[in-house]
MIGU-798254 format. One record per atom (N, C-alpha, C, O, CB): residue in one letter; x, y, z. Coordinates in steps of 0.001 Angstrom, whole numbers, plus 500000, padded with zeros to 6 digits. Each point is the difference from the previous one (the first is absolute). Glycine has a CB too. Layout:
N
AXYZ...
//
This chain:
351
M774676123221726921M499587499472501304M500919500562501086M501221499885499898M497890497990499023K500307502736502122K500804500546501088K500669498873500780K499423498927500179K499039503061499979Q502787498271500314Q500732498989500750Q500520500592501314Q500371501173500040Q500277497672497803I499383500362503224I500577500395501283I501119499023500334I499815498783499987I497982502222500813W503388499572499504W501149499165500364W500033499853501513W500013500999500719W501294499758497237Q498708498038502522Q500040499743501432Q500691498660500256Q499607498964499463Q498271502383500884S503161498703500488S500739498781500360S500437499241498757S499893498775499930S498811501075502205D501799500915496867D500540499425498765D498944499235499193D500350499201499131D501864500635502007R496498500402499140R498951499345499235R499156501069499300R499836501111500504R500125496922501116V499517501612497227V499149500914499254V498549499588500211V499612498864499726V502207501555498548H497389500532502220H498577499760500196H499236500857499000H500114501226500001H500213498235502467E498926499906496713E499204500737499034E498672500411500632E499338499200500662E501754499544497435I498526502531501684I498725500500500476I499096500210498799I500275500838499141I500803500266502873K497866498145497934K499074500137498890K499137501239500197K499591500323501116K500395497181498551R499744503185499220R499120501151500048R498583499519500322R499505499045499400R501948502223498935V497910499400502610V498637499665500392V499045501006499366V500174501210500141V500630497770502044N498197500513497126N498942500817499437N498682499657500686N499877498970500662N501338501166497122A497806500742502046A498647499712500474A499245499254498915A499937500462498861A500069501588502619R499423496807498855R499200499241499049R498543499947500457R499701500148501185R502321498481498192F497084501161499671F498585499879500294F499712498603500568F500179498988499323F499261502675498838L500115498311503083L499599498739500623L498500499767499844L499551498856499922L502332501368501721G497346500858498312G498555499905499833G499461501249499347G500644501048500029G499209497471501964I498979501382497421I499395501129499302I498486499878500090I499459498895500039I502519501288498387G497342500960501607G498550499981500105G499400501332499584G500712500998499883G499465497327501949A498525501693497947A499296501211499580A498603500022500578A499463498971500409A501876501105497486A498076501117502133A498621500179500453A499308500966499052A500471501116499779A500165498443502643I498247500005497023I499236500788499042I498573500165500521I499351499001500309I502082500163497761P498058502065502038P498613500177500463P498992499335499064P500273499795498817P500408502360502248D498161497515499480D498958499340499209D499269500959499060D499628499620498890D500103498762502972K500068502849498580K499178500934499224K500703500421498709K501154500429500028K497808500390502104V500347499058496752V500527500363498681V499311501269499521V498774500103500036V501714497472499417V500315503396500094V499476501201499352V500466499977498553V501194500117499725V498811501218502455T499058498515496900T500337499906498578T499986501372499351T499524500977500578T499514496716499346N501488502360498874N499935501244499231N498552500405499738N499674501187499971N502529498257498962L496946499574500880L498585500298499780L499389500638501240L499147500881499885L500694497206498500D500583501480502795D499545500643501235D500409501464500032D499222500859500415D500930496947500780L501076502479498364L500508501366500026L499274500901499007L499911501211500201L502300497895500499E497273500296498229E499257500785499014E498804500700500637E499599501077499558E501128497328498656S498710500992502811S498846500594500671S500399500995501082S499144500652500598S499600497270498922M502583502194500734M500474500864501074M500689501262499485M499861501072500588M500397496902500814V500487501894497494V500732501141499436V499870499973498479V499518499027499419V502117500972502529D498799501079497426D499927500110498545D501151499219499372D501060500560499722D497828501710500460T500899496445499599T501018499132499414T499303498840499313T498771499924499990T502929500724501777S499084498447497657S499433498816499358S500966498845500118S501201500190500189S497500501240498218D500763497380501478D500823498799500053D501072500038498925D501158499686500273D496907499024500644E501570501670497869E500965500034498891E501102501008500275E501170499731499731E497022499602498670W501442501828502135W500985501050500271W500999499519501052W501206500194499841W497094501590499580I501216497599501638I500884499538501075I500916498889499507I501210500051500221I497052500570501474R501173498377497639R500813498872499533R501055500447499003R501134499526500063R496926498960500302S501602502412498718S500948500403498963S501138500840500563S501095500007499438S497050499927498909R501616500770502747R501020500893500560R500755499422501181R501084500475500339R497529501380498895T500821497117501400T500659499443501189T500183498489499958T500923499474500621T498109502394500641G500097497423498008G500021498543500019G499177499405501119G499973498781500164G502250501331498830I497096500733501789I499233499530501158I498550499727499606I499367500800499312I502138500508502228T497986497548498909T498597499648499787T499206500060501296T498834500394500012T501852498155498082E499972501049503012E499355500024501310E501048500124501081E501192499815499755E496905498803499383R501448501695502059R500888500098501147R499225499528501235R498770499948499984R502542501992498964R499420497714502132R499380499528501233R500018501124501041R500914500823500031R499799496787499466V498256502404501354V499844501056500993V499637499377501339V499147499114500059V500139502536498162V501352498803502853V499717499474501333V498647500501500493V499486501009499518V502977498890500977S496978499394500455S498740500413500615S500233501215500897S501138500325500341S498008497294499574D499771503042500459D500105501211500816D500646499736501351D500666500877500549D497318499993498306D501830497931501685D500523499690501327D501347499286499961D500449499470501016D497214500399499772S502989500113498039S501313499357499860S501074501058499785S499731501069499452S499193496859499588S502285501767501394S501111500952499926S501205499384499302S500012498815499665S499175502275502435T501819499740497692T501240499523499383T500650498900500830T500490499017499444T499840503239499541S499680497895502333S500636498973500835S499228498686499964S500592498935500170S500299502867501309D497798498255498301D499228498763499843D500452499247498751D500232498791500042D497803502269501128L502086499665497722L500495499386498762L501407499454500196L500304498875499602L498274502689499048G502277499249501971G501386499587500200G500111498761500868G500812499118499725G499868503244500026T498508497566501297T500019498833500882T499602498741499247T500619498949500167T498847502524501780E499503498631497227E499554498836499221E501099499510499062E500231498797499881E497408502039500247A503041500103499205A501098499619499100A501149499381500782A500618499039499541A498734502801498883C500939498706502754C501081499452500831C499694498576500449C500884499142499989C499654503171500785L498233497433499617L499622498651500409L500160499011498851L500427498865500207L497972502108501452A501255499464497121A500172499137498827A501474499720499749A500375498872499682A497516502051499325A502958500113501137A501434499824499782A500621499095501061A500838499154499689A499244503106499244I499505497922502319I500509499158501083I499580498550499796I500778499078500249I499143502883501316S498838497843497979S499517498641499738S500802499336498889S500377498834500117S497334501853500625S502553500051498175S500757499411498892S501446499731500383S500644499115499437S497864502068498965A502008499592502571A501364499771500482A500080498781500909A501084499459500217A499347502990499616G498423497112500703G499979498835500869G500614500242501357G500600499097500584G499487499541497406I499768502593502528I500571500327501299I498898500502500925I498888500286499556I503338500269499379D498088499550502351D499101500608500969D500219501508499997D501126500452499791D498880497448501632P498950502886498803P500170501456500055P501057500449501005P500672501009499785P496957499192499552E502520499061501749E500961500372501038E501448499952499512E500894500545500647E497497498593501036E501841500204497168E501358499940499465E500409501305499321E501188500216499759E498521497331499936I499336503323499994I500314501283499375I500702500892501011I499497500191501108I498520499604497341D503135500752501189D500684500899500929D500105501436499496D500621500836500656D500647497203500131L498130502262498046L499954501374499508L498866500114498984L499865499151499119L502637501156501261I496684500741499743I498960500311499024I500294501359499389I500167500990500714I498128497630500549I501768501423497410I500153501261499273I498758500187499146I499739499214499090I502809500611500882A496696501209500322A498796500295499224A500239501220499131A500687500938500404A497859498067501390C500880500977497007C500070501162499126C498590500335499531C499283499151499469C503075500255499789T497265501839500947T498677500458499608T500006501520499917T500807500662500652T498107497323500427S500190502557498119S499775501446499986S498558500310500360S499540501131499839S502248499153498425S497497498702502228S498638500188500492S499876499319501364S499209499070500156S499863501041497469P501706500348503365P500009499336501307P498665500153500721P499195500874499676P503262499534500472D497329498726500833D498787500100500806D499900501382500655D498917500577500091D501158496935500329M501052503000500026M500074501311500658M501425500514499871M500898499252499612M497243500149502028I502075501882498686I501343500572499856I501004499228500848I501093499688499529I497906502574500020F500651497431501674F500771499087500839F499059499339500960F498962500576500325F503115500815499469P498246497400500687P501243499241499810P500144499448498591P499120500159499155P500803499256503244S501201499938497374S500306499472498676S499039498880499616S499449499307500854S502952501309499481T497418499229498368T499190498894499498T500633498661500368T499296499026500264T499898502420497843A502142498511501911A500704498770500380A499620499574501417A499806498812500260A502099501811498220C497988500341502436C499609499670501375C498542499562500066C499657499105500771C502029502535500089M497453498986498336M498596499596499960M499885498550499526M499248499208500567M500054503182498981I501456497276499403I499990498631499472I500595499033501018I499479498904500205I500708501984497445Q500899499524502982Q500631499153501017Q499019499628501106Q499935498845500420Q502258502235499076G497040499913500972G499014499739501039G498926499034499536G499576499134500765G500862503124500149K499117497875497848K498953499120499476K500524498586499757K499241499033500055K499664502954498892L502403497900500783L500609498681499832L500281499330501346L500179498784500070L500834502004497782G499025500018503216G500240499439501322G501438499595500243G500261499003500673G497428500229499290I503270501549499482I501424499685500208I500714501245500535I500797500600499279I499161497660498851P499772502140503119P500514501271500526P501487500026500307P500530501050500364P497251499268500556S502903498559498944S501406499967500399S500957500450498907S501194500154500259S498215498015501265C500097502046497255C500915500338498906C500050501510499773C499165500740500521C500359497037498412A501459502674500289A500100501405499610A499036500274498849A499653499096499240A502769500994501508A497150501171499130A499062500347498936A500124501482499662A500036500844500896A498389497331499855F501639502137497963F500028501408499574F499501500118498570F499899499008499279F502032501464502271D497757500762498049D499510500281498651D501092500583499117D500918500668500474D496808499704500465V502153499359497770V500779500664498959V498993500695499090V499059499364499524V502865498918500582M498261503023499642M499026500729499198M500666500540498733M500708501007500033M497998499608502053A501057498701496811A500482500460498702A498885499882498963A500256499898498800A502101499410501794V496412500710499888V498778499919499190V500075498779499079V500225498894500493V499498503634499592C500100497624498616C499915498832499118C501327499255499856C500026498867499520C498166502306499261T502911499461501635T501306499334499982T500275499321501331T501087499459500206T499755502224498144G498197498337502546G500236499548501363G500502498582500124G500911499741500787G497357501807499859F501160497513498592F500430498609500132F501437499819499525F500731499180500555F496900500080499133I502785501490499297I501395499954499527I500938500459501115I500997499340500292I498253501093497324Y500425500693502999Y500810500516501106Y500017499008501166Y501053499727500577Y498390502633498726A499383497107501037A499906499107501159A500791498711499790A500632499504500933A497115501451499566L502225498493498274L500809498806499724L501486500293500175L500746499172500522L497499500021497879S502179501993501159S501402500372500150S500381500114501476S501062499532500410S498836501676497390V499230499416502996V500259500131501439V500023498626500670V500876499719500818V498033502553499175A500127496875499660A499956498657500585A501260499214499662A500552499310500858A496950500716498989D502950500074498924D501220499311499573D501189500470500829D500805499187500454D498273500585497216A501032501552502530A501109500542500780A499918499547501459A501023499691500610A499066502294497852M498718497976502092M499850499571501395M500350498527500168M500614499614500995M497607502112499321I501393497461498724I500323498577500064I501505499784499899I500547499110500651I497226500339498333R502895501359500206R501457499842499849R500759500363501269R501163499621500139R498580500874497442T499632500233503357T500668500297501273T500046498782500910T500710500000501006T498538502366498798D499992496587499845D499920498755500766D499255500195501319D500100499158500892D502046500107498060R497102501841501185R499217500235501209R498541499575499814R499273499811500975R502256502090499603Y498056497952498169Y498607499669499712Y499954498794499075Y500644499982498952Y498660502431501340R499919496572500111R499964498751499251R498711499836499195R500006499359498949R501444499639502801K497462501567498725K498715499917499303K499396501409499971K499561500525501023K500065497033499710V500364503031498085V499507501368499833V498740499962499152V499983499420498914V502358501536501284L496616499665500306L498720500065499303L499869501382499364L499981501014500697L498958497315500912V500970501700497056V499832501257499260V498599500014499412V499589499048499337V502899501099500124V496775500939500782V498626500080499506V499754501356499357V500322501040500574V498916497362501210G500187501573497014G499544501204499335G498485499988499963G499393499060499488G502713501066499125A497285500912501928A498536500027500080A499504501421499776A500576500956500518A499425497085501076D498928502092497632D499399501312499791D498502499881499781D499512499071499356D502636501752499676A497139500148501523A498556500125499789A499739501402499454A499424500853500676A500025497485501206F500987501875496887F499908501327499388F498556500440499792F499732501189499828F502445498383499051S496890499476501136S498598500392499837S499557500957501098S499043500753499820S500501497056499076K501154502165502252K499675500893501111K500598501393499790K499633500946500697K500272497069500833L501023502111497502L500659501286499746L499579500622498677L500477501076499641L501446498125501699I497205500144497946I499616500441498666I498750500882500058I499066499728500754I501941498178498276D498995503145500168D498792500784499760D499262499312498858D500433500067498849D500637502141501953W497828497135499509W499290499191499017W499226500837498984W499282499459499159W500550498770502559T500319503107498367T499454500870498946T501095500510499076T499724500725499044T498434499949502497D503108498940498750D501134500416499173D500354498869499035D500612499010500400D500265502503501450R498742498634496887R500207498909499051R501475499778499661R500346498961499439R497406501537499633N503115500448501254N501431499832499728N500656499005500939N501018499399499659N499034502926499505T499365497495502028T500616499091500977T499122498802500351T500520498911500242T500687503045500667C497474498222499123C499154498902500482C500017498795499068C499674498891500424C498885502796500682I501811498509497639I500038498874499059I501236499132500185I500045498875499502I498669502504498888L502294499131502321L501320499359500001L500226499013501138L500589498939499798L500238503092499124F498706498318502267F500495499327501190F499063498916500515F498779500089499873F502396501995500689G499440496884500027G499281498928500662G500683499677501316G501069500534500298G498168498539497488D500155500063502996D500517499637501318D500555498577499990D499529499148499246D498815502408501831G502650498197499756G500557498653500100G501239499986500867G500476501044500446G498610498423497306A501433499340502484A501214499828500803A500756498770499529A499408499027499533A499495502084502442G502404498949498156G500852498856499707G501127499939501007G500473501038500463G498957499099497099A501006498666502785A501014499847501039A500963498879499653A499692499110499207A498691501742502496A502783499215498907A501011498960499812A500758499786501301A500289500953500725A499928499636496831V500103498161502733V500899499653501099V501373499761499394V500150499196499079V497970499777502327L502878501725499112L501365499876499504L500887499375501066L499799500208501196L499866501789497314E501324497232501035E500967499396500914E501371499980499330E500092500198498789E498098498381502290P502886501184499690P501336499967499408P500173498828499043P499440498923500205P501437502178501841S499908499127496905S500335498941499042S501440500203499545S500414501119499696S497164498682499533D503174499116500727D501389500099499546D500250499140498762D501134499610499724D499570500836502636D498211499257496887D500156499156498820D500145500796498703D499926499440498906D498754498835502278G501527503037498951G500166500831498813G498711500561499453G500008500750499024G501949497912500465G496910500973501148G498709500513499573G499509501104500908G500738500500500849G498740497286498194G499250502596500767G499409501059500805G500221501370499385G500174500127498788G500170498471503225I499650502424498829I500176501382499526I501479500247499753I500800500040500934I497152500747500341L502399499377497461L501406500168499614L500453501449500053L501163500279500293L498607497728498263N499318502918501162N500380501408499945N498738500856500063N498916499545499637N503164499910499010S498066501778501812S498900500951500005S500501501358499534S501171500345500165S497693498400501705Y500226502011497549Y500301501355499521Y498845500899500430Y498856499774499606Y502503499365498389L498941501890502823L498976500886500533L500337501443499674L501150500422500127L498366497948501715K499471502392497732K500213501413499676K498780500813500427K498902499469500171K502594499903497880A498729501932502117A498904500916500322A500338501389499483A501172500356499871A498221498292502177D499573502137497655D500142501388499574D498854500796500610D498907500071499439D502247499256498386G499112501272503332G498963500707500729G499471501245499312G498961500525500398G502076498599501610S499658501361496964S499502501183499291S498716499700499236S499294500917499578S503051499908500225G497352497885500019G498786499638499279G498861499580500910G499093499289499568G502341500028498563W498599501113503124W498999499564500985W498574500335499571W499066499273500340W502646501032501439D498111500789497478D498645500467499689D499394499337498764D498960500439499508D501660501713501532Q500025496793498455Q499408499279498879Q498941498999500459Q499090499656499246Q503053500627499509L497986499254502488L499038499049500559L500050500123501517L501013499676500620L499244498728497401Y498629502073502587Y500041500292501430Y498596500150500560Y499024500120499260Y503193500999500448V497706498872501621V498776500326500726V500294501275500787V500830499963500908V498411497572499257P500114503587499525P500400501291500568P499859500112501514P500903500511500662P498439500450497196A499539498570502705A499700500301501397A500093498759500882A500019498866499522A498503502988499711G501534498403502064G500013498939500991G501312499888500740G500082499311501017G498299499507497595G502665501861500886G501294500016500670G500224501332500687G499066500786500162G501837497601498158T500346501872502088T500300501232500722T500059501221499096T499847501123500482T501397497511501150A498973501178497067A500009501138499085A498602500566499792A499837501207499818A502156497820499053M496993500100501157M498613500423499843M499128499100500875M499407499036499515M501015501803498104P499505499482503668P499209499163500916P498530499955499604P499490500906499340P502108499654502487A497744498387498583A498587499834499683A499174501131500597A500228500427501131A500091497093498779S498721502953499311S499092501044500444S498697499847499236S499904499185499082S502013502384501473A497096499201499818A498736499961499254A500216500383498550A499376499427499107A499375501123502979D502135500421497669D500269500441498628D500683498912499181D499653499799498836D500528502546501993T500801496936499766T500702498962499236T499060498856499648T500111499414498923T502033501195502222V496939499075499745V499030498948499715V499027500460498919V499720499259499058V500488499885503301Q499277502076497776Q499032500518499038Q500592500084498599Q499309499761499010Q499604501526502828N502376499056498084N500664500158498706N500695498735499514N500784500040499051N499521502334501515K499407496510500084K500503498688499591K501524499958499917K500571499405499086K497315500254499656M502759500982502230M501458500056500020M500643498752500608M501225499903500078M498577502561500078H499369496588500273H500520498753500553H499973498874498968H500164498829500341H499060501894501923S500571499640496496S499943499032498909S501221500142499098S500673501031499989S496815499007500097V502777498905499165V501178499958499125V499897501051498896V498962500142499354V501304497404501131R500823503182499313R500136500930498876R501121499473499096R501035499552500493R498152502451500910M500615498046497319M500992499434499072M500084500835498737M498983500416499445M500583497292501464R501665502532498641R500269500601498692R500375498847499072R501170499643499865R499610502615501133G498202497173498371G500154498742499297G501029499989498896G500758499038499876G496939500587500671A502352501419498649A500943500033498877A501440499988500497A500856499326499426A497459501927499204E501951499503502450E501359500054500547E500395498658500611E501133499548499838E498584502908500606V499346496911500259V500278498689500593V500302498984498905V500919499192500136V497585501346501822F500729499501496961F500217499072498889F501417500153499437F500707499008499820F496830501076499632K502874501146500272K501334500241499425K501098499554500966K500996499406499589K498085502537499096F500726498348502602F500974499565500998F500117498481500037F501110499468500023F498389502578501318A499372497249498666A500004498544500115A500689499340498816A500737499029500169A497155501111501137V501869500383497501V500596499412498793V501518500177500004V500715499210499384V497162501251499343R502618500561501956R501447500167500173R500529499130501135R501073499406499892R498736502934499243A499430497592501947A500489499368501225A500153498491499870A500973499438500502A497944502381500767I500146497516498070I500070498538499893I501256499542499264I500724499156500529I496783500769499492P502784500592498784P501226499562499320P501264500318500798P500925499190500053P497902501141497782E501208500860502790E501176500353500792E500217499010501134E501108499495500181E498535502908499246A499306497315501338A500137499113501149A500388498588499582A500831499364500647A497489502015500562C501075498128497704C500331498649499525C501452499916499533C500683499003500236C496924500671499087T502847501371500022T501383500024499514T500987500091501151T501006499291500025T498218501791497866E500479499805503073E500944500250501084E500073498837500997E501064499743500563E498479502694499168V499346496861500495V500047498900500962V500839498837499472V500479499172500775V497265501509500081L502431499261497824L500837498960499395L501478500374499990L500867499133499885L497194500217498708R502220501942501527R501378500470499869R500912499363501042R499688500004501191R499453502150497890G501976497304500473G500983499411500907G499658498615500509G500735499442500814G499793502830499829T498367497165498889T499590498678500496T500466498862499092T499925498830500374T498097502254500675G502455499262497770G500366498968499039G498826499499499189G500147499067499211G501663500289502304H497018501250498666H498803499611499260H499575501121499060H500297501173500226H498980497351501680S500025501088497042S499420500969499075S498510499714499860S499501499004500524S502699501231498229L497098500634500544L498572499787499771L499723498681499291L498932499411500172L500771503054499727D501248497075499311D499821498719499301D499879498831500976D499430498962499663D501860501961498406D499246499247503139D499946498934501006D498697500004500800D499705499040500712D502771501086499436V496756500936499738V498828500197500855V498798499238499449V499653500128498826V501215502131501850D498510496954500182D498827499222499591D498723500828500057D499145499887499121D501986498052501704F498735502901500217F498820500852500135F500390501345500586F500821500062500915F497723497917499377I500882503090499198I499969501279500689I498593500152500565I499017499971499260I502774501078499215I498124499112502836I498708500091500678I499798501451500399I500545500444501011I499584497151499840P499088503159498364P499884501443500218P498838500378500907P499019499267500117P501988501057497657H499122500820502859H498863500594500703H498852500171499017H500189500451498870H501344500744502760Q497273498434498823Q498825499987499128Q499248501330500104Q499073500137500798Q500744497354499463A500590503477498931A499366501319500030A499177500273498751A498888500525500074A502984500280501334N498689498832497446N499359500319498720N500631499090498944N501225499916499912N498313502533500764Q499653496883498539Q500535499068499013Q500823500715498941Q500965499439499481Q497085499072500920R501577502728499273R500783500751499013R501395500309500522R500955500041499225R496934500951499879I502240499228502213I501328500210500586I500841498743499862I501164500069499608I497882501595502012I500370497188498702I500730498731499913I500427499724498563I501141499606499758I497567499509502208T500391501087497086T500315499757498586T501079500945499506T500907499577499283T496760499630500349S502252502066500738S501013500981499570S501366499683500596S501019500131499321S497190501607500485A501821497845501461A501269499654500635A500620498773499353A501215499946499807A497966501039502334A499995498029497521A500500498802499327A500646500358498669A501049499456499654A497171499177501460K501165502273498138K500554500424498711K501333500711500193K500941499773499240K496738500435499831K502406500653501945K501253500707500253K501114499038500379K501154500190499616K497544501806501104L500953496979500027L500989499001500429L500276498950498923L500957499230500091L498291501132502255R499886499624496627R500052498936498977R499883498633500662R500727499058499686R500708502395498827F497616498485502420F499758498794500778F498632499451499607F499051500772499857F502393500065502074P498431497846497890P498724499431499551P498853500319500952P500090499717501194P501185498461497701I497660502400500593I498871500390500840I499358498778500658I499421500121501080I500181501864497433E500491496843500856E499413498802500599E500770499554501249E499521499155500757E499677500156496970K502001501260502487K500775499697501200K499888501107501045K500756500035500972K500816498638497620M497468502235501190M499649501022500993M498528499793500353M499136500689499459M502603500988499642P497967497389501795P498614499601500270P499186501132500622P500547500943500571P500242496713499727S497893502223499576S499095501017500515S498692499366500453S499476499090499357S501566502619499129N498442498790502633N498640499661500431N499190501274500224N498978500005500686N501861497864500384L499649503194498333L499413501325500130L498537500037499591L499205500742500576L503035500203499011D497410498254499419D498622500024499501D499001499616501083D498871500492500000D501982498952497726R499549499674503206R499084499493501018R500084500707501342R499034499995500764R501132497861498099F500978502753501435F500207500571501331F500273501498500005F499953500620501063F500903497185499596G499429502798498187G500360501407499969G501341500234500679G500783499070500197G496794501536499791N502676500654500367N501245500378500664N499806499852501503N499321500814500625N501296500792497501T499983497353502455T499904499762501440T501204500561500756T500311499565501109T498355498383498408S502000503019499868S501121500710500611S501097499027500439S500445499174499203S497974502625501557T502017498290500485T501145499187500435T499674498511500079T500899499176500172T499915502792501101A497906497682498602A499617498581500019A500096499347498638A499940498773499909A498561501731501976S501647500276497048S499845499421498657S501064498965499671S499686498967499407S499285503162499886I502272498122501075I501076499054499669I499872498700500793I500075498927499401I501420503012500075P498314498110501858P499846498711500706P498731499240499607P499999498769500008P501260502226501885I497658499717497761I498806499299499523I500305499264498705I499587498855499820I498940502866501269L502196498936498008L500348499360498730L500970498849500219L499868498961499354L499768503211499458L501327497985502075L500919498906500329L499234498791500531L500259498864499606L501551502809500899D497243498588500394D499200498919500568D499205499283498903D499923498771499979D499918502493502199E499578499512496924E499208499402498933E500872499177499052E499591498925499564E498797502983500606M502802498582499510M500917499250499145M500454498715500684M500132498955499363M500630503191499586W499475497949502362W500410498811500762W498895498947499974W500261498818499779W501190502614501711R497312499010498738R498883499065500025R499721499383498632R499508498875499916R499533502438501955S501268499412497069S499762499480498650S501114499063499537S499862499335498973S498884502753500506G502354497856501270G501138499175499609G500961500699499074G500930499374499492G497632498685500788A501234503256499481A500885500737499092A501386500200500597A500983500092499265A497021501062499791L502086498916502286L501297500184500645L500649498644500246L499435499127500659L499766503009500424Q501996497715498372Q500748498756500128Q501370500273500613Q500601501050499771Q498178497988498246S501698500012502755S501292500147500652S501099500298498984S500073499359498952S499167499083502853G501609502526498506G501114500371499142G499709501150499061G500925500552499406G499784497133500743Q498017502697499698Q499675501114499114Q500549501312500555Q500082500199501212Q497850498590498035L502441502098499833L500499501323500371L498878501006499777L499463500114498898L502938499265500499L497249501355501668L498890500942499965L500480501400500330L500960500181500749L497461497994499892I500904502810498795I500147501381500435I498626500484500448I499043499967499226I502920500460499182T497940500020502833T498807500706500453T500311501486499911T501047500438500478T498225497653501076V499842502690497847V500289501410499767V498770500836500303V498886499663499598V502812499734498652G498522501704502468G498890500850500394G500324501469499852G501161500383499860G498119497858501703F499683502578498470F500127501453499924F498789500593500694F498935499385500041F502388500523497776G498843501297502731G498858500565500691G500252501396500509G500996500641499666G498363497090500954S499702502728500204S500058501338500561S501272500182500804S500549499064500581S496958501027499484G502932501142499941G501203500332500759G500905501037499364G500310501001500646G499560496743500214L500559502070497934L499847498796499178L500957498919500468L501095500307500472L498191501092497572T500318497336501834T500868498891500352T499980498975498881T499015499886499271T500574500501503185W501498498868497408W500048498893499058W501125499050500404W500893500369500763W498182501094497379G500872497318501342G501032499039500364G499692498614499477G498955499761499395G501520501579502623A500459497747498229A499867498627499510A500773499049500898A500953500394500673A498772500442496973N499846497900502354N500732498910500659N500322498942498960N499158499673499164N499695500771503059L502349499024497821L500391498870499159L499942498751500872L500663499924501035L500834501528497467I497701497565501071I499717498822500826I500258498721499210I499493499835498891I498791501472502407R502500497798499273R500110498638499487R498979499169500781R500178499736501189R502325500516498181W496433499344499947W498902499365500719W500402498635500561W500333499074499260W498058502141499263N501568498696502772N500192498718500693N498975499895501114N500283499552501110N502196500419498345G496301500468500194G498925500086500969G499266498695500200G500449498947499547G499326503400499841P499087497724501298P499268498781500360P499389499330498785P499729500644498986P499793500343503239K500266497719497889K499279499272498962K498501500165500242K499537499977501141K502366498347498602F497353501842499175F498560500158500121F499364498687500438F500291498940499445F499738502849498788V499091498296502781V499380498781500528V498479500006499863V499331499127500552V502565500688501041G497548501158497677G498576500016499737G499300501201500586G500478500618500951G499601496948498988G498775502759499476G499205501143500465G499859501032498897G500817500055499081G499964499554503266D498195501196497746D499724500990498965D499866501381500619D499518500151501122D499341498103497482I501576502751500646I499733501373500387I498593500332499530I499608499659498884I502860501000500985N496770500017501001N498596500248499643N499850501219499116N498886500347499610N500421498609502524
//
């Protein structure tokens, strides 16, 4: 415990962490099943389920955007926190499918929430985005300048997918998850974070066109260069390495071990990745929850959506030790170590 000597008295300063005050999610109504995909590309329900664990995914309507999903999740999180939107003094959004190149998705959400007086910016780490954003929010809260920070992960990958490419269209779904964070000095909240990146692997998962390297043109549209490209085998091998590393490193120096962890909450990309990582960690697979079968890979939204669902089911209990762990394009990966001291569930269902 840090101490300050002043006037011959010892004043103890408690470490302040960011704790979850509220949590929420937004899931589109439209369901696309594996059977639906059978009529669109050369695939089958059995093939998809056996290789990914996915049975269905949700897709936004044509007139809905990422910021619409994010706003809905933010409103749910603010409601569960029991605060007014005007109390938010910082919004951090993470997405890789923004409404537009600029302004930021955070500003778009801020405008829709009607709270123009707060700060707002984006963090872009693709599927690791929520991990990065939680770490940034925790650091901002520790400066004592921000008391209520809204973190939202939202993606509408259905707008970036080539629905004739069976390697990618089977994987992704749309959704958003959000959390309201506030200072806590009771020893709970975000205890530690571990963030890493390796830009040499950028071409394992990317969208080629639409930026300054390859501006939009008739040729880029005709050749479907604005859609997700993925080298699936390489991503799989990277993910199976990244999850154990991040889980191990986020515990380092904290006085905790994997034996102390109640749940590892992984990015929902592929069930085989989650199972392989659990085996490498020698961690019980039943303590690595998944909703991948119903929602697919919702990118940076997958972890907060799963957290929200666990909270609503009563699986999250005060005092539990959690690891949230993600990996994604960039390449990026990371983890947060959290002592859960979040809100008590007061009712309601995720649709």
